[in-house]
Structure formats: C-alpha cells, structure tokens
C-alpha positions as CSV (number, residue, x, y, z in Angstrom):
1,M,-0.2,-0.2,0.1
2,G,1.0,3.3,-0.8
3,S,1.1,6.4,1.3
4,I,-1.7,7.9,2.4
5,V,-2.2,11.4,3.9
6,T,-5.6,13.2,4.8
7,L,-5.1,17.0,4.5
8,V,-7.8,19.1,5.8
9,G,-8.4,22.9,5.5
10,N,-10.9,23.5,8.0
11,P,-10.0,26.5,10.3
12,R,-11.5,25.3,13.4
13,S,-9.6,22.3,15.0
14,G,-11.5,19.3,15.9
15,S,-13.8,20.2,13.3
16,R,-16.9,17.9,11.2
17,T,-14.8,17.9,8.4
18,L,-11.7,16.2,9.9
19,T,-13.9,13.6,11.7
20,V,-15.9,13.2,7.9
21,A,-12.6,13.3,5.7
22,V,-10.7,10.6,8.4
23,A,-14.0,8.1,8.2
24,A,-13.9,8.8,4.3
25,A,-10.2,8.1,3.8
26,E,-10.8,4.9,6.1
27,A,-13.6,3.6,4.4
28,A,-11.8,4.1,1.0
29,L,-8.8,3.4,1.5
30,G,-8.8,1.4,4.9
31,S,-6.6,3.8,6.8
32,A,-6.3,7.9,6.9
33,G,-2.6,7.3,7.1
34,D,-1.2,10.9,8.4
35,V,-3.2,13.5,9.2
36,V,-2.5,17.2,8.7
37,D,-5.5,19.4,10.3
38,L,-4.6,22.6,8.9
39,A,-6.7,24.4,11.7
40,G,-3.1,24.2,13.6
41,L,-0.9,25.4,11.4
42,A,-2.5,28.8,10.2
43,P,-0.9,31.0,12.5
44,H,2.1,29.9,10.7
45,L,1.4,29.7,6.9
46,F,2.1,33.2,6.2
47,A,5.1,33.5,8.7
48,P,8.0,35.6,7.0
49,Q,10.2,32.8,7.8
50,P,9.9,29.2,7.2
51,V,8.2,27.1,10.0
52,A,9.1,23.5,10.5
53,A,5.8,22.4,11.3
54,V,4.4,23.6,8.1
55,E,7.5,22.3,6.3
56,V,6.4,18.9,7.6
57,A,3.3,19.1,6.7
58,L,4.2,20.3,3.0
59,D,6.6,16.8,3.1
60,L,3.7,14.8,3.8
61,V,2.0,15.9,1.2
62,K,4.6,15.8,-1.1
63,D,5.9,12.6,-0.4
64,A,2.0,11.1,-0.3
65,D,0.8,8.6,-3.0
66,V,-3.0,9.2,-2.0
67,L,-4.4,12.3,-0.2
68,V,-7.8,12.7,0.8
69,V,-8.3,16.3,0.7
70,A,-11.1,18.2,2.6
71,S,-12.3,21.5,3.3
72,P,-15.8,22.5,4.7
73,T,-17.5,24.8,2.0
74,Y,-17.1,28.4,2.5
75,K,-18.6,31.0,0.1
76,G,-19.4,28.0,-2.8
77,T,-15.9,26.8,-2.6
78,Y,-12.6,25.4,-0.4
79,T,-11.3,27.6,2.4
80,G,-8.6,29.8,2.0
81,L,-7.0,28.3,4.6
82,L,-6.5,25.1,2.3
83,K,-5.8,27.2,-0.5
84,A,-2.7,29.0,1.1
85,F,-1.4,26.0,1.9
86,L,-1.4,24.6,-1.1
87,D,-0.2,27.5,-3.2
88,R,3.2,27.0,-1.1
89,L,3.4,23.8,-2.9
90,P,5.8,23.7,-6.2
91,P,4.0,23.0,-9.7
92,Q,3.1,19.6,-10.2
93,A,4.1,18.8,-6.7
94,L,1.0,16.2,-6.6
95,A,2.1,14.7,-10.3
96,G,1.7,11.1,-10.2
97,K,-0.7,11.0,-7.0
98,Y,-4.1,10.6,-6.2
99,A,-6.3,13.0,-4.9
100,L,-9.5,12.5,-3.4
101,P,-11.2,15.7,-2.8
102,L,-13.9,16.0,-0.1
103,L,-16.4,19.2,0.7
104,V,-18.5,19.3,3.7
105,M,-21.5,21.8,3.4
106,G,-24.4,23.0,4.8
107,G,-26.6,22.9,1.9
108,A,-27.0,21.2,-1.6
109,Q,-26.8,24.3,-3.5
110,H,-23.1,23.6,-3.0
111,A,-22.9,20.3,-4.4
112,L,-21.2,21.0,-7.5
113,A,-18.1,23.3,-6.1
114,V,-16.5,20.2,-5.4
115,E,-16.4,19.3,-9.3
116,V,-16.5,22.9,-10.5
117,H,-13.9,24.6,-7.9
118,F,-11.9,22.0,-5.8
119,R,-10.9,19.3,-8.6
120,P,-9.5,21.6,-10.9
121,L,-7.1,23.1,-7.9
122,L,-5.9,19.6,-7.1
123,V,-5.3,19.1,-11.2
124,E,-3.9,22.1,-11.7
125,L,-1.2,20.9,-8.8
126,G,-1.1,17.8,-11.2
127,A,-2.9,15.0,-9.4
128,I,-4.7,12.3,-10.6
129,V,-8.3,13.1,-9.4
130,P,-10.1,9.6,-10.5
131,T,-13.5,10.0,-9.0
132,P,-16.2,12.8,-9.1
133,G,-15.3,14.4,-5.7
134,L,-17.5,13.9,-2.7
135,A,-19.9,16.5,-1.0
136,V,-21.3,15.7,2.1
137,L,-23.9,17.7,3.7
138,E,-23.6,18.4,7.4
139,S,-27.0,16.7,7.3
140,Q,-25.8,13.7,6.1
141,I,-23.1,13.0,8.8
142,A,-25.2,11.3,11.6
143,D,-25.4,8.7,9.1
144,L,-22.0,8.9,7.3
145,D,-21.7,5.2,6.2
146,A,-24.9,5.7,4.0
147,V,-23.0,8.2,1.9
148,L,-19.3,6.7,2.2
149,K,-20.1,3.3,1.0
150,P,-21.4,3.9,-2.4
151,W,-18.5,6.5,-2.7
152,A,-16.0,3.7,-1.5
153,E,-17.5,1.3,-3.9
154,R,-17.8,3.7,-6.8
155,L,-13.8,4.7,-6.3
156,A,-12.5,0.9,-5.7
157,G,-12.5,0.5,-9.4
158,Q,-10.7,3.8,-10.0
159,L,-7.5,3.3,-7.7
160,P,-4.5,1.5,-8.6
161,A,-4.2,-2.2,-6.8
162,R,-1.3,-1.0,-4.8
163,V,-3.7,1.5,-3.1
C-alpha cells in the first residue's frame, strides 16, 4: 500500500470536516494515514521565515501516494486556509499522486463546488483525481456510512491495486 495523507483545511481544530475526512479515508483506503489538520498550522502559513511544522506538513503531502483533501464549503468553495497551504507547493507537486477531494457543506446548492472549484485546484497541481469528488451535507454526518459506502465502492475500481 502506498502512503496516505488526509489533509483537512478547516480553520477550526477538531472540526466535523476532520471527522468526515478521516472516516472517508478509512472507508475508501482502509486508513487515514498521516492526518494534517491545517487548523493548527494557520498562524504559521504566512510567517516571514519557514516554520518547521508547515515544512513537515508540505513534505508529507508531497511524499504521499494518495491524498484525501477535505474542506468545509465557505462562500461556495474550499477554504482560503487550504488554498494558502496548497499555494506553497511547487508546480506539479502532486504529479502522479491520487487526490480525492471532499467538501462538507450546509446546503445541497453547493454540491457542484467539489467538481467546479476543488477538482481543478488539485489537477492544476498535477494530481490524478479518479472519481467525482465527495460532497457531504452536514445533515448526512449522523449517518455517514450511507454516504461513504457507495462512494468507496465506486472509487475501488478507479484506484490502482497498490492503493
């Protein structure tokens, strides 16, 4: 099995997005792998000098074979926190890596944001995004298995066997 990283772009520590992301990674990949919760790194992303914790997180992401990248939906797309972190990656940093985008949202009107806004960001960084991204409504969190099981089954045929 290749290395897995679950990257969470919610500015709140211990968020529902983190809960959903870990559950999604476990459902689809059998493990959440290393979890990078950007809430703790937020104060350091714009520091004038490199911060070791941010550099470690960037290295984990660059070295992963599979990424589960999750964000709450803010203003119809992913968070600025997640974007600020991903902007620190060099061009094509995710080339040859699989990325599974996931958005947690309050209303179904944002369901297309995962495909329209989030997928292109990951593809721009070179990632292979093998399945439609996962849109999870906050109201579905109580019965998350009902959402994750069909998504994981659909995903199973789209990832290489080593994953």
